[in-house]
C-alpha positions in Angstrom: 147.0 93.6 100.8 148.5 91.1 98.2 149.1 93.2 94.6 148.0 90.3 92.6 144.3 90.4 92.2 142.0 87.6 91.1 139.7 89.0 88.7 136.5 87.1 87.7 133.6 87.6 85.4 131.5 86.0 87.9 130.5 86.3 91.2 132.3 85.4 94.7 130.0 86.6 96.3 130.5 84.2 99.4 133.0 86.9 100.1 131.5 90.2 99.4 131.7 90.9 103.0 135.3 91.4 104.3 135.8 91.8 108.0 133.5 93.4 110.8 134.9 96.5 111.3 134.6 97.2 107.1 131.2 98.7 105.5 129.4 97.4 102.7 127.2 99.3 100.6 124.4 97.7 98.1 123.8 101.1 95.7 120.5 100.0 93.4 120.0 101.8 90.0 117.5 102.1 87.5 118.7 101.9 83.5 116.6 101.8 80.9 116.4 99.0 78.6 117.0 100.5 75.6 120.7 102.5 77.5 121.4 98.6 79.3 124.3 97.4 77.0 126.1 100.6 76.7 125.7 100.6 80.5 126.8 96.9 81.5 129.7 97.8 78.4 131.2 100.8 80.6 131.3 99.0 83.7 132.8 95.9 82.8 135.5 98.2 80.5 136.0 101.1 82.9 134.8 100.8 86.1 135.5 97.1 86.5 139.6 98.1 86.1 138.4 101.0 88.6 138.0 98.5 91.6 140.8 96.7 90.6 142.6 99.7 91.1 141.0 100.7 94.2 141.7 97.1 95.8 145.1 97.5 95.3 145.4 100.4 97.0 143.5 99.5 99.8 140.4 101.5 99.2 138.2 98.1 98.6 138.1 95.3 99.3 135.2 93.7 96.9 133.3 95.2 94.2 130.1 93.6 92.3 127.4 94.3 89.8 124.0 92.7 89.3 121.5 92.8 87.2 118.2 91.9 88.3 115.8 89.0 86.6 112.3 89.5 86.6 110.4 91.0 89.6 107.8 93.5 89.9 107.1 97.1 88.3 109.9 96.0 85.8 109.7 99.8 83.8 110.3 101.9 86.8 112.0 99.8 89.5 116.2 100.0 89.9 117.3 96.8 88.0 121.1 97.1 88.8 123.0 96.2 92.0 126.3 97.6 92.9 127.7 96.5 95.8 131.1 97.6 97.5 132.9 97.1 100.4 134.9 99.7 102.0 138.3 99.2 104.0 137.4 102.8 105.3 133.8 104.4 104.4 135.0 107.7 105.4 137.5 107.7 103.0 135.4 106.2 100.6 137.0 105.3 96.9 139.2 107.9 94.6 136.5 108.0 92.2 138.4 110.8 90.3 141.2 108.5 89.7 139.1 106.4 87.3 140.2 109.1 84.4 143.7 108.2 85.4 143.6 105.0 84.2 141.8 106.1 80.5 143.9 109.2 79.8 142.9 108.6 76.1 139.3 108.2 76.6 136.9 110.9 77.8 135.0 111.1 80.9 131.7 111.4 79.1 132.3 107.9 77.6 133.3 106.1 81.2 130.2 107.9 83.2 127.4 106.2 84.0 125.3 109.1 85.6 123.6 110.2 82.6 122.8 106.2 81.6 121.4 105.2 85.2 119.7 106.9 88.2 120.0 106.3 91.4 117.1 104.6 93.5 118.6 103.0 97.1 121.5 103.0 98.9 121.6 100.3 102.0 124.2 99.7 104.3 125.6 96.6 105.7 128.1 94.9 108.3 129.2 91.6 107.9 129.2 88.7 110.8 131.7 86.4 108.9 128.7 84.2 108.4 129.0 82.7 105.5 129.5 78.8 103.5 129.5 77.1 100.4 129.8 73.6 98.9 132.8 71.7 99.7 133.4 71.3 95.6 132.1 74.6 94.8 134.5 76.4 91.8 133.5 80.0 92.4 133.5 81.1 88.1 131.2 78.2 86.7 129.2 77.9 90.2 128.5 81.9 91.4 126.3 82.6 88.8 123.0 83.6 90.2 122.4 85.5 93.8 119.0 85.8 95.4 119.3 88.9 97.6 116.7 88.6 100.6 116.3 91.7 103.4 114.3 90.1 106.6 111.7 92.3 108.3 111.9 90.3 111.9 110.2 91.3 115.1 113.7 89.9 117.1 117.0 90.6 114.4 118.8 88.4 117.2 116.5 86.1 117.3 116.9 85.6 113.5 120.9 85.6 113.2 120.9 83.0 115.8 118.6 80.4 114.1 120.5 81.2 110.5 124.0 80.4 112.2 123.0 78.0 114.2 119.9 75.9 112.3 119.6 77.4 108.9 123.9 77.3 108.4 124.2 73.6 109.5 121.3 72.1 107.5 121.9 73.8 104.4 125.7 72.5 104.7 124.3 69.3 105.3 122.0 69.5 102.3 125.2 70.8 99.7 127.3 67.8 101.1 124.6 65.6 100.3 123.8 67.1 96.8 120.1 67.8 98.0 120.2 71.0 97.3 120.5 73.6 94.5 122.3 76.3 96.1 125.9 76.7 96.2 126.3 79.3 99.1 125.0 81.1 101.6 125.6 83.9 103.7 124.2 87.2 106.3 124.8 90.2 107.2 123.4 92.9 109.5 121.3 96.1 108.1 122.9 99.6 109.6 120.5 102.0 107.6 118.3 103.1 106.3 115.8 102.1 109.4 112.2 103.5 108.5 108.9 102.3 107.5 109.7 102.2 103.8 112.7 99.9 104.3 111.7 98.2 107.5 114.4 95.3 107.1 117.2 94.5 109.6 118.9 92.0 108.1 119.8 90.5 104.8 121.1 87.0 103.5 121.9 85.8 99.8 121.7 82.4 98.1 123.9 81.7 95.2 123.1 79.7 92.2 125.2 78.0 89.2 121.7 78.4 87.2 118.9 80.5 86.8 116.9 77.3 86.5 118.2 75.8 90.0 117.4 80.0 91.4 114.0 79.3 90.5 113.6 76.1 91.1 112.7 74.4 94.6 116.3 74.7 96.5 115.9 71.6 98.1 115.2 67.9 96.7 111.8 66.5 97.6 113.6 63.6 99.4 115.3 66.3 101.6 114.5 65.5 105.8 113.4 68.3 107.4 112.7 67.6 111.4 109.1 68.6 112.4 108.7 72.5 113.2 112.2 73.4 111.7 111.2 76.5 110.4 108.2 77.4 113.4 110.4 79.6 115.0 111.5 81.4 112.1 107.8 81.8 110.2 107.0 83.4 114.2 109.7 85.7 114.1 108.7 87.7 110.8 107.2 90.7 111.4 106.2 91.6 107.6 107.1 89.7 104.2 110.7 89.5 102.9 112.1 91.4 99.7 113.6 88.8 97.4 114.9 89.6 94.3 116.9 87.4 91.8 120.3 88.6 90.2 122.8 87.8 87.4 126.2 88.0 88.8 127.8 90.3 85.7 130.7 91.0 86.9 133.2 90.6 90.6 136.3 92.3 91.7 137.9 91.1 95.0 141.6 90.4 96.8 142.8 86.6 97.2 142.9 86.9 100.8 139.6 87.5 100.9 138.5 84.5 98.7 140.6 82.4 101.0 140.3 83.7 104.2 136.3 82.7 104.2 
C-alpha cells in the first residue's frame, strides 16, 4: 500500500468497498443535538487522523463519517453512520493507538463514547459492482449519499438485475446528463439476519447536493423500456429501508480510488 494517502473532506463512497475478502461495517450511532457539534469536531479532528494512520498501517482501507438528513423518529433514531472497511476483520484496527497520535490531548477529550450511543452494526461484503459519472470530481460531486437496504425474495436475482440492467441504464443516464446521481454501488449484507433486519443487500446513490438527492433522480424525458422495473418490483419481499446522509469526512488510500 502506498504511504501517501488521499485525504478528502467529502465522500469518495464509490470506493468504500475494496476487495471481496475485506469486510465493511456500518456502525450506527445516536448523538444528542446539543452534542453534535462537539461530536463531529472530535471525529474530524482526532478519529480522522487515526483512520489515516490505520490505513497507512494496512489495518483499514476505508473510513467515513456520515450525518443523517431528515427521517422519522428524529428524537431517538440513529443520526450518525460510521463506515469502516477492514483488511482483516479479526485483527480490526488498533483503536488504543489514537492516544499516541495526540500525546498532549487527554483521552477524555478524544473519545466519543460519552457523546454517543451505538445502536446498530451491519456487516457487508463488496461485489466490485459500482460506477460513477465520467466527468465526476469526487471532492465536488460526492457530498450526499442515499443508503438503501433491500428486502428481497431472491437476493441473487436482485443483484443480477442491478448489475445487468440498473447499472448500464444509470451509466447511460449519467453520460447523457439525464440524472442527478453521480455514482452508485452495492454490496451483500452478511449480518445481521433476523426479522428485525430482513435486508439481504445494500446499495448507495451519490449526489452533489441535497436538492439533487431529494429531487426526482431522472429527467422527465428519460426513456425507460416498458416493464423495465417489473422484475425488480415483483422480487421485493417488503419495503426498502432508505436514508439520506451528508458526507462529513472520508479517508481512503489512493489505490482504492483508482482501481475501481
